[in-house]
N, C-alpha and C positions, 0 to 999 in steps of 0.2 A: 363472476368469478371462476374462473376454471380450477379445479383442484387435485394433486396427485392423488393414484390412488388409495384406497383406504389401508392396504397392505405395504406402501412406501411412505415413509414420512417426507416430509417439504425438504429439499435440499437447501443448504445455508451457503449464501454465497457472499463474498465479500468482493466488491467492486472495487479498485484504486485506481486514483489518478492523483498526483501531485501538481498538475499543470495549471498556471495561471491563465491559460487562454480559452477562447470558445469557439473552437471548431467542430470538424467532422469527428474526431476522435473523443471530445466529451460529449458532443449532443449525441453520439450514437450509444456512448456508456450510459448516459440515463434511460436513453430509449428503451435497453436490453434490459437494465434495470426494471424498467414501468412492467416490461413484457414477463420478465420471470416473478414478479412478485404477481402480477395479472393471474402465473400460471400455479399459483398457490405456493410458491416458494420464499424463503424469509432471506432476504438480500439487505447487505448493508453498505452503504457508499462511504469510503475515506477518501477525501480530499481537502484541499488546501482551505483554510479559513477564508472566508469572504471573497472566495475565489468565484468567476461566474458559474462554473459547477456546483460549488458550493448553494449561490444564489438560488440557482435553478431548481436544485433538488429540494430545498428547504421550500420555496415557495410551493412547487408541486403538493409536496406532502401536505403544507396546510391548506391548500385551496383546491386542488383536483384529486387528491387520491382516494378513491373508493375507500369506506370502511372496511373493515377486514382483511386488508392488505398489509404484508409486513414489510413495509419498505422504511430504512432508519440511516439516518446520515449523520456523520461523524468526523471531526477533523484531526486531520496530523500532520507535523511538519513534515517539508520536504527533506531536509538533509541533504549530503552530499551523495553524486550519482554514481561513484565509483569506490567500492570497498567501504561502504558505510556501516560498519560492524554494529555501533552502539544503535545506528536507527533498525537495522536488519532484527538486531536481539529484539528493540519493544517492539517492531512490527509482527515479528513470531510470537510474544507474549500476548499480542492482541488477540492475534489468529488461534492462540490455543483457549483464550478466555471466551470467545463468540463460539467456539467448536466448528471452525470453518470448513466446509469439504472443499470448497475452492477458493483461491485466491485469483481475481480476473483482472488483467490489466491489459491497456492498449497500448501506453505511451513507451517508446522503445528506454525512454528516460526513466522509469520505473522498474525496469526489468533487473537492473544489477544489485539494486537493496532487495528486491522480491525474491530473485534466485538465490540470495544469501538467507532470506528470512524460510525458505523452504528446506534449504539445507539442514537449518538449527531445529528446524522442527523434525524433520526425519531423524536425525541424531537420536531424538528425545521420543522417538515413537510416535509421533504427531500424524494426525491423519491428512491435514492441509495439502491439497495437491494445488500446482501452478498450472493457469491457462494464460495465454497468451493469445490475443484477439488482434490479427493482424491488420493495419488499414493503410499502412504505408510501404515502399518498393524496399528491396534490398540489393541496389545496383551492383555494388561490390561483394569481391569474395571477404568472406570473413569466417577464416578456418584456422585462425590461429589456436595457441592454447588458453591463452585469453576468452576465447570465443567459444572453445569447447566447455569451457566451465561455466562461461555464460548461460550458453543456450542448453546445457546439458541437464539443468534443476527444472526444464519445463514438462510437464507432463503431457499436456496436450495443447498443440498450435493449430487456430482455426484461422482460416485466410477465405477471403470471399471469391477467389476467382482463381482457375486451373493455372492461367499465367503465372501468376503469384507463388503458386505451389511450386512450378518447374523453376523460377528463380530463387526462390528459398534453398530447395532442395538441391542448386547448382552451387549456390554461393557459401553455406552455411552447412555447420555439423547436424543439423536437426534431421533424425531418420523421417524416411515416408511415412512410416506407419502411425508414427504422432501426429502428423498432419490431417486436418480433415477440412475440406470446402462446406462452408456454410454461406448462402449468400447474405450479401447486405440486406437488411430489413426496411420497409417502408410504414410509417404508420397506416391505420387502415382509412384516414380522411385521404387520401390519394387513391385508394381504390371504389369511392363514391362513384358511380358511373355517370357519364356527362351525357344525358338526355337534351336532343333537341340540338345537337352540337350547331347547328348554324344559329340559331338562337341565341344560346350561350354565346359564340362566339363576337355575334353583335355586340352582346350587352357589355362583354369583357373591353372591345374593344372601345366602348363609349366610355367607360369606365378609366383607361388607360388613356383617354385622347387619341386615339389611331384611327387612320381613314377606313372606311368601312370597306373601300374599293381596293385598297393597296393588298399587295403579297406580304406579309408579314414574316420576317424572319427573326425570332427571338435568340437572343443570348444573355442566360441567366446565371449568376456567380458574382462573386467579389471582380472588381475591377482592379486586375493585376498583369502585369506583362507574360505572366505563365499563361494564363486565359485566353490571352489570344484577341481581345476587342479590337487591335489594330489590324488582326487578319481579316475580319469581318467588314469593317468598314473600308479598307482597301479593294476588297472583292466587290463592295457595292458600288464603289466609283464606274464601276464598266458594265454597271447592271441598267436595265430599263429603268425609266422613271416611277413607274408603279412600286417598283420593289423598296421596301422600306425596312429599317432595319429597328430592333426593340432592345435596347442594352439592359437589363434589368440588374442594380448590383451597388455596391460601395466603393468606393476607392482605395485601394490600399497603398501605401506611399511608399515610393521606392527609397533608398537612404541616397542615393544618388541626383536621383531625376523624378518628378510627378508625371508617373505614365499617364494618369487619367488627362493632364493638360495636354501630352503629346497625342492622343487620339482625337481630342476635342479641337486641337489646333488642325490635324489633318481634316477632321469634318469642315472646318472653316475654309482652309485653304481651296478644298474642292466642291466647295459651295451644297454641301449636304445636310445642312441645318435642318431643312424640313424633312429631310427623310431618315433622320436618324434620331433616335427617341432613347433618350436616357430617363429611367425611372428610378429610385430606390429600392432597396430589397426591403422585403418586408417579412412576417412569419408566415404569410397567406398567399405564395406566388404562382398559386396553381390558375390565377386570372390571366399570367402573362402566358403560360402555357396554351391555354383554351383560345387565347386571342392571336396565335400565331398560326401560321401555316407552315410553318417548318421553326424545328430549334436546330441549332447548331452547337456543337462545341469544339471551341477551338485551341483546346488544352495543347501545350505541347509533351505534357505526359501524365495521365490521372492513374492514379492505382487504382481505384473503383470510383468511377463518378457519380454522384448521389443526384445530380441534374440529370444524367441520362438514364437513371432509372425514376425518377421523377417526371421526367417527358415521356417516358413508354407507357407508365403507369395512367398518365392522362390521354393517353392516344393520340400522341404527336409522332407525327414523321423528323426521323433525326438525323443530321448529317454530321459525322464527327470524323476526330483523325484519327488514322491508321497505327496509332500507338499505343502502348499500356493496355489497361482493361477497357479504354472506351472499343478498341477493337474487337477484343470478345463480345462485349457485351451488343454490338451491333454487328458479329458476326449471323452468320446461318439467316442471312435475308431479313434481319431486322432493322437496319439502316442503310444507310449509305456512309464510305469512308474517303477521306482525302488526307495528301501528306502534310504534317504539320506546317504551318507557317504558308503551305502555298495558297495565297490569295488568287491567283487565277484559276486553280483547280477547284477551289470552294465555288467560285462565282460560275464555273461551266456546270458543277453539281446543282446550283440553285436555278441557275436558268432552266435546266432540262426539268425541274421539278414545277416549276414555275408555266413550262410550255406543255408539259403531259404530266397533270394530275392524277389521272390514271393510274398511274405507276405508284403512289401513295398508298392506297388501302391494302395490297396484300402484304407490305413490310411492317405495316402499322398493327395489322392481325397479328403476324408473327411475333410484334412484341408484346402485345397483351396477352399472349399465349405465356411468353416467357417469363412474363414479371407477376404473374399469379403465384410462383414460388417464392416471392419477396413478401409475401404478408406475413403480418403478426401470428397468427392462430398456426400457420404451418411449420413456422420459424420456430417458434416456440417448443412447440414439441421435439421439432427435431434437436434444439440445443437439448431440451432435458434428456432424449434418448442417449445423446451424446456422453451428457457429463455422468449419468447413472450407470451406462456402461462404463467409461473409464475408471469411475471410481469403483467400481464391482471389479475391473480388471486389477 
C-alpha cells in the first residue's frame, strides 16, 4: 500500500450514495474508494442499508481488503431529494463527527441534501468541502435561482471528458475554475498485457463457442434500446457470411415492450441465428474483447463509455457512434465513428476493416497510448493532488 508523505496526514473522505441500483455510478464510487484507501487515505462510504453498494462494499472489506487500509461502510436513510433540512442537518453532524475533509458524491439525486449539509457546516465553521464527481450529462440549461443555490455549494466538480466540461459550463452556473478533468479509471486487471494474442484469441473463441475462421464483431453491455444491439444485427444482415456478431449482456426490459425479443425476432426473420451469438454478461468480460476482431459501441449517447475504455485497454479495434463521450474517446485516430442508428454506415465500416485489417494496428496503438492515463496509480496520485490543493485553497 502506498502512503501519503510523512509531512502530510491522510485525507479523510466520505463517499455518499443513497442509490438502490448497481450501475456505473455506484461501481465507480466503490472503485475510487478502494483506490484512495490503497493510497493511504481514510475513506468512509455512506449508503442505503442492503443496497447493492452496501453489499459490495461490506463483501470487499470482509474478504478482499488488504490489512492496514482504512475503508469503512456505514448506512444512511435516503430522505427526500429536495430541501430535506432534517436529513441535511443529520448528514452535517456525521461529517463533523468524522472530521471529513471532503464529502464526495456522484449521483445528482444526492446533490440537494449534500449541498444543504455543506452550507450548514460552513455556517458553523465546518471544514468539510463538497465534491461532485460527474458521470451523467447535463443536456439542458439549469441556471435558475434554485440551480444557482444547488450548484453554488460545490467546491470542486470533477468530470471525465472535455465535452462534458463544455456542456456543464454552458448549461449551469458552475464556474470553469471549479471544474477539473480527471479520466474515468480502470482497475489494474485491464492493463495486464495480452501476450501471444492470436493464441489467446483462439482460446477465448473456444470458450465462448465461436468459429475460429469468422470475423467477430463484439458488442458488450446491457441489452437495451439505447445501446443499439438492433443496429448491429441490421448491419450484419448485409455483410458477408463470415462476419459474426458476439452480443454480451443481459436484457433491460422496456416498460412498453421487450427490446431483447425484438432483436431476437429480427435475427430469426433474417436467418441470422448461426451468425449472432448471445452470451450473458459476467464480471470478467475480457475474454469477449480478446475474442473479437472489432468492438462496436452503438449507443445513441454515452456520457463516457466504460466499455470503450475497456476495449481500448484490451488492445481492440473500436467502431463507435459519433456522439457524446464516444466521439471524444475515439478521436485523434484512436478508432472509427459512424452516425448513431445508421446500420448502413456501420456495415460499411465493418466491411472496410474486414477487407483491410492492416488499417487496425495504428489506431489500436494510439488507443493503447491514450488509455495508459486511466490506470489506478496515475489517477490516484492526480486525485490526491487535486483534493489537497483544493483543501489548501
